[in-house]
Structures are given as C-alpha cells and as structure tokens.
C-alpha positions in Angstrom: 0.1 21.9 -21.7 -3.5 22.6 -20.8 -4.5 24.3 -17.5 -7.5 22.7 -16.0 -9.5 23.9 -13.0 -9.0 21.7 -9.9 -12.3 20.6 -8.4 -11.7 20.0 -4.7 -15.4 19.8 -3.6 -15.3 16.0 -3.2 -11.7 15.7 -2.3 -10.2 18.7 -0.6 -6.5 19.4 -0.7 -6.3 20.4 2.9 -8.2 18.9 5.9 -8.0 19.5 9.6 -7.2 16.6 11.9 -10.9 16.5 12.8 -11.8 15.9 9.1 -8.9 13.5 8.3 -10.7 10.3 9.5 -12.3 9.9 6.1 -9.0 10.0 4.2 -6.4 7.2 3.9 -3.6 9.0 2.0 -2.4 12.1 3.8 0.6 14.3 4.3 0.4 15.0 8.0 2.1 18.2 9.2 2.8 18.7 12.8 3.8 16.4 15.7 1.6 14.4 18.0 1.2 17.3 20.5 -0.6 19.5 18.0 -2.0 17.0 15.5 -4.2 14.0 16.5 -3.5 12.3 13.1 0.2 12.4 13.8 -0.4 11.2 17.4 -2.4 8.2 16.0 0.3 7.4 13.4 3.4 8.0 15.6 2.2 7.5 19.2 2.6 9.9 22.1 6.3 9.7 22.9 7.7 9.5 19.4 9.1 13.0 19.2 11.3 14.5 22.0 13.6 17.4 22.2 16.4 15.0 21.1 14.5 13.9 18.0 15.6 15.3 14.7 12.9 16.8 12.4 11.4 14.0 10.4 9.7 13.1 7.2 8.4 9.6 7.8 6.1 7.2 6.0 3.7 5.5 8.3 1.3 3.3 6.4 -0.5 5.5 3.9 0.5 8.7 5.7 3.6 10.9 5.3 4.3 12.6 8.6 6.2 15.9 8.5 7.1 16.9 12.1 9.5 18.1 14.6 9.7 18.9 18.3 9.3 22.6 17.7 7.5 24.6 15.0 11.0 25.5 13.5 11.8 21.8 13.5 8.6 21.0 11.6 9.3 23.8 9.2 12.8 22.3 8.6 11.2 18.9 7.9 8.7 20.5 5.5 11.6 22.3 3.7 13.5 19.0 3.5 10.5 17.3 1.9 10.0 20.2 -0.6 13.7 20.0 -1.5 13.6 16.3 -2.0 10.5 16.6 -4.2 12.2 19.3 -6.3 15.4 17.3 -6.6 13.5 14.2 -7.7 10.7 15.6 -9.8 11.9 14.0 -13.0 11.7 10.5 -11.4 8.4 10.9 -9.5 5.6 8.9 -11.1 2.5 11.0 -12.0 
C-alpha cells in the first residue's frame, strides 16, 4: 500500500451549503431547517418530530438528517456503521 497526499484544491472534501451548488455528488448532513441543500433535496416539511433519523438517497445526494442534532448524529452513526459492515463489498 502506498500513501499518497490528497489534493483537495480543485475538489474539496467538505463544502458549506453556500458552496454546494457546484457539486452534484454530495453527502448532505443536517435537515432542511439548518441546511439549504437538504431543504432543496427533501422539501420543507419532510422532517418532523415524529420522523425517524434518516439516511436517504435523493438523486445524486445522500441526506443524513434528523429532527434534532442528536437524531442527525444517530443517522450519521448508522451510516458509518453500515459503511464499516459493508466495506468489503463497496466498489472503490
């Protein structure tokens, strides 16, 4: 295995919702109240107090969100667990 420096100058790993317009493939963290990209992807009323935390594919975006910050964190942890459990079958 060779470690290679990652050049993110042309393609950053993290962008704010204000910068996201130029990118098609995104993992969007946070619900529509705090993240305009999530709002565009999900719509305004898609997450309520009764909604479970979600990891949802919407077009070319993966939305990781919940009604509260703790719910969003739970969704992120679920995504991380799924990725770890399925790492041998994920195409690189």
